[in-house]
N, C-alpha and C positions, 0 to 999 in steps of 0.2 A: 285419227285427227284429220278432219276434212273442212274444205272450204269451197263452196259452190261458186261458180262463175259461169259467164257465157263462153262459147266453144271457139276461142281463138287458138289457145293451147289445150290440147286434149288432157285426159286424166293423167295424173303425174303420180308416181310413187317415189319417195325418197328413202332409201336405205342407207343409214350412216350411223356409225356407232357413237360419234361425238355429238352430244346435245347441241353444242354452239353451231356445228355445221347444219344440223337439221333446222335450227332456228333461222340461221342466215339464209338458207335456200328457200324456206317457206315464206319468209317475209319478202324475199325478192319476187317469188312467184305471185304473191298477192298483189303486187303492182300491176300484174298483167291480167288478161281476161282468160283465166284458167278454168276448165270444166269442174275439176275437183283435184284436191291435193291429199295424198295419203302419206303417213310417215311410219317408218319402222326402225328400230334401233338394232335389230339382229335378224339374221336369216329365218328363224321360225316365224317371226311377226310378219316378214315379207312374204312367205309363202301362203299366209292367210288371205293375201290379196292376189298374188300371181296365180292366174288359172281361174280365179273366182270373179275378178273385176277386169274388164278390158283396159289395159294400161297403154297409153299412148307414148308416154316418156318415162323411161326408168332412169333414175340416178343412183348409182350403186357405189358403195364404199370399197375401193380396191385394197383397203387395209384388212378386210375380213378374210377369213380362211379361203384359200384359193378354190377348194372344191366347192364350197358354198356359193361363191361368186359365179363359177361355171354353171352350177345348177340353176341359179337364178336367172342367168342370161338364156339358157336353153328353155326354161319356163316362160320367160318373156317372149321368146322367138316363137315358141309353139302357140302362145296367145295371140299372135298376130301383131306384135309390136316390134318386129326385127327392124334393125337400123335406126332405132331411137334411143340410144343408151349414152349417158354421159357418165364417166367415171370420176370418183373422188381420189385424187392422187395424194397419198400420204407424203410427208416431208422426209421421212427416213427411207432406209433401203427396204425393198419388198420384192414380191414375186414379179410385179410388173413395173414398168418405167414408161417414160415419155416415148421412148423409141420402140417399145415392145408392149402394145395393148392387148388385152384379151380380145378374142373374136367377137364382133358385134359392138364393141365400144367405138363410137365414132369421134369422140373428143374427151378431154378431161379438164378438170378444174382443181386448182390446188387447195389442199386442207392445210390450215384453216382457210374456210371459204371467205373470199371477199365478194361482197354483193355485185360490184360492177363487173368484175371478171366473170362471175357466173352468168350474168345476163349476156355477156358477149359470147361466151361458149354456147349458150342457148340459141343465139342468133345463127351461130355456125351449124348448130344441129337442125337448121331449117325450121325453127319455131320463133320467128322474129317478134320482138316486142313492138306492139303498134306505136306509130309515130306520135300519136296524141297521148300516150300514157305518161304519167309524171316520171320525173327524174328518179333513177333508181340509186339513191344514195351517193355519197361521195361529193366533193365539191366541184363547181364548175371550173373548167380549165381557164387559167389566166391567158388571155389571147392576144389582144392588140395592145402590147406594151413593150417598151425598151427597144434596144437596137437589134435584138435577135430577130431573125426571120422566122415566122411561125405560119404553119398551114394546118388546117384541119381536113381530114379525108375519111371516107366511108370505109369501115373495117372490112366489109364484104366485097364491095365493088372496087375499091381502090381508087375512086375518082376524087378530085379536089373539091371540098365544100366551101372553103373560105380562105383568104390569105390576108396578112396584115400589111401595114404600110411599109415597114422595113423590107418585107419580101418584094414589094413592087418597086421600091427604090433600087434594090439590087438586080431585079430580073427584068424590069421594064414591063410595059403594058399596063392595062387596067384590070381590076379584079374579074370583070366578065370575061376576060381573055383566058383566064386560068381556071375559073370554076367549071367543073364538068371534065377537065383534062385529067388523064391518068397521073398518078404521083410520080411515075418514072419519067415524066416529061420535064421535071425541074432541073435536069442537068447534073445529077450526081453520077460520077464516073464509077460505077459499080460493074463488076462481072456478073453474068448470070448465076454463077456459083455463089458469089458474095451476097447477091440479092436473096437467093433462096435461103442462105444461112441466116441472114438478118430476119427474114420473114418468120422462119422456124422459131428463133429465139424471141421474137416479139409475141408470137402466138402462144408460146409456152410460158414466158416469164411476165408478159405484160409490159415490158420496157426493154429497149436495146439503145446502145450508144456506141458510135463508131466515128472515125476520122476518114475522110476521103478528099479528092479534088472535086470542085464544082466549077462548071463552065461559067465564066463571068459574062456580064452583059456586053462588056467591051474590054478586051485586053486578055491578060493571061488567066488561066485557071487559079482558083483560090483554094487554099487548105481550109476546110470546114470540119467542125464537130457537129454531128447530127445525133439528136436524141429523139426517139420515138416512143410514145407512151399511150396507153390506153386511158381515156377519160370520158368525161360528161360534158356536153356543150348543148345549151338550149333544149335540155330534157332528152338528149339522144347520145348514144354511145358513139365515140369517134376516136380515131388516131390523132394525136397531136404531134407534129413533126417541128422541132426546133432546130433551126440551122445557125450555128454561131461561127462567125469568121475568125479563125485562129491563125491567120496569116501574120507574119512578123510585123508588118506595117500597122495593122489593126491592133495587135497586142500592145504595141508601143504607144499608140494613140490612147488606148484605154488606160494603160498605166500612168501616162502622163496626166490624163484628166483626173484620175484618182489622186495622184500626188498634188495636184493643184488644189483640190478640195480638202486636202489635209491642213492647209494653212489656218491656224486657230484664229478665233476672234480675239483682238488685243484686250478686250474688256473681260469676257466670260470664259474664254478658252473653247476648244472643241467639245461637243457633246460626245462623251466617251463611247456610250453604247451605239450611237449612230455611226461613229467612226469606225467602230469594230464591224458592224454590218456592212459599211461600205467596203472595207478591206476584203471581207469574206466574199462578197458578191463580185468585186473586181477580180479576185483570183480564183473564183468558182471553188471555194473551200467547203468541205463538209463539216469542219470544226475549227473554232478560233478561240483562243483564250489569252487574256492578259492579266497577270498577277503582279503585285508589288508588296513590298514589306509594310506592315502596319505598325508604326512605333507605339501607338497607343495600346497595343496589345502584345507587347514583348517581341516585336519584329515578326509576329505571325504573318503568314501570307494573307493577302486580301485580294479578292477577285475584282479587278477594275471592269472587265467586260467579258462576256461569254457568248458564243454563237454556236448553234448546231443547226444543220439543214434537214428538214423533212424527217425521213425514217431514221435518221441517226439517233433520235431520241434526245432527252435532256443532256446538255453538255456535261461531262465529268469536269468538275470544277476543282478537282484536287491534283494539281500537276505532280505532287509527290508520288502519285500512283504510276506515273509514267517512268519507265526505267532510265531514260536519258536525262532526267531532271537533275541527277547528281552532277553531270557535266555543266548544266546551266548555272548551278550554284557556285561552281569554280570558275565561272566566267567564260565558258566554252560554248560555241554555237554547235548545234546539232543539224547537220545537213544530210537529209536522206530524201531527195526529191523524186527518185525513181522507184527503188526497191528498199523501203524502210525496214522490212523483215530481215533482209540479208545484211544490212549495215548496222542495225541496232540489235538484233537478236530476239529471242523470245521475250515477248512483252505482253501482258494481259490487254493493255489499252489497244495495242496494234492488232492483236489476234481477234479480240471480241468484235472490233468494228471494221476488220479487213482493210486497215490502212496501208496504202501503197506509198504515199508521200508524207514525209513528216519533216517540218522545218521548225527549229526552236532557237530563238535568240535570247541572250540575257538582256534583262532591262537594267541599265547601268545608271546609277545615281550616285554622285560624288566619287566617280571612278571605281565604284565597286558594284558587283552584281547584287540587285536588290529586287529581283522579280523576273519574269520571263514573258515572252510573246511566243505562242505556240500555235502553228498552223498545220492542218492535216487534211488529207484528201484521199478518198477511196481509190482513185485513179492516179497514175502518174501526172505530175504537173507538166503541162505542155512546154512552158518557157521557164524553167527554173531560175535562169540568170535574172530575168525580168522580175519574177516573183520575189527573189532574194532582195533586189533593190527596193521594192515597195515595202517589204517586211522590215528592212533596215530603217527606212525613213519612218515607218510606224513606230518602231521600237523607240526612236529618238523622241517623237512627239509624245507618245504615252509617258516616257520617263520624265520629260520636261513638264508635262501637265500634272503628273502625280507629285512632282517635287513643288511646283507652284501651289497646288491645292493644299499640300500638307503645310507649307510655309504660311499660306493664307489662313489656314485653320489655326495654326499655332499663334499667329499674330492676333487673330480675332479673340482667341481664348485669353491671351494676355490682357487685351483691352477690356474684357468682360468679367475678369475674375481678380480677386484680391491677390496681390503678389505674395503675400505672407501665407495665407491659409488656402489659397486656391479655391476659396468659395466664391459664389457669384457676387459681384459688387453692385453698387447702387444703380449703375447703368443697365445692367442685366435685369435688376429687379423691376426697374421701370418698364423695360420692354415686355417682360413676362406678365407684369401686372396689367399693361395696356392690352396685351393679347387676350388675357383672361376677361377683361371688361368687355372688349369687342365680341369675343366668342359667346359669352353669357347673354349680351344683348341680341345677337343673331338667333340663339337658341331659345330665348326667353327663359334662361335659367339663372341660378345663383352660384357663387363661388365663395371660398373661405380663405382669408388671408390669416396665417398664424404668425404672431409676432413673439420672438423669443429674445429676452434680455438677460444680461449677466449681471447680477446684483453685486455691488461693491468692486466692479472691475476698474472703475475710475480711481479708487483708493490705491489699488495696486500700482498703477501708473504714477500716482502723485507720491507714494511713500518710497517705492524702491526703483522707480525709473521705467522708461519705455521698453528697454531690453528685456527686463523681467516680465513686462505685460505682454510682449511678443512671444516670450518662451511659454507663458500661461496659454495664450491663444494657440 
């Protein structure tokens, strides 16, 4: 399989056992100016190229047999391609790992391959992607938004490319004062050993998160949470650094602002989904679920709102699968803000998603538990007391809102249905008929009205009375 290109990246050979990895790398390379691309799914196919075709860049699957990998590396070196090898690191245990790579491999990319990470590793292998080439998959990083301080930096040189307004408010100066400066100049109090450890993890995993002190523009140092990720911006690979102030004063201000927005509209009530998103963002949760009993379906649980962040996947909306839910049904809160696994025990939900913080409060209606508010986070919650106060306020609001909506629904049902048969009454008939007329007019369609009458029913009322007529109905 070949794809001719101009000579920005030389002839490349991809040796990978997984078809998905070969496809992901091939498509990523096609966005560059590559002389030619060859693929092989096993060592015999690879040796048809090694020694026969000059290979500038070899990408080799480290999950293959160790002896075969060593032979391919030697053949590549003998062919003049020494020093240009990227390994595919399997997810499980194997002969090689990130700390012990085979001789000649200068970098690795994780399998299954993610396009953006592969292109970043390719840059590190001294085959940079041209600045004018199109964005290589993945979404653009969300940059100038919110209260968090954000910086973009060059992955290879380490200098700052852009800063947002929140960074300038906290750090002072203008954008041009910071652009081109080293990332280390932003005042994170890290030791050289800590900085090296974070850089190694960032290079290996593509993301790193840590807490440290940051020098303030004026006044004492502030406790901050720093998250660095690999991403795309304006068609180029960049490091996105997000600095979040997690000092006590800032946490309190954010919580109070969130609680202020909890106040419901007296006419319509709060939008439940938006309220759930607000709480999840305020507390930096990975998962948030609100359930309540549904009287119309035998008190079965009804999901009022569900939230999950990014790679967490779709939110598991059945809280009964969580081990602590039995306590919630008994009206007990479950508080495990630091080490959920140790406090709760073995639980599939906690284990599958790596949950470190789990707080669940019963949703109380008429003084009895009738649902739950469940919040979870992969890392320990920084300020559990503040988070608990927010969740208690949220539980009260969700309970009140569910009760009001249930009452409103019941009242509306009574007003639109016959009290004896529970069938739609004349008012509801008129509303539905008008909707059908309007809808048919918009779509230039017809609709049918079927009229059903009970012959002789009036005679029953006249002969044996209305009670008998009600019984017949």
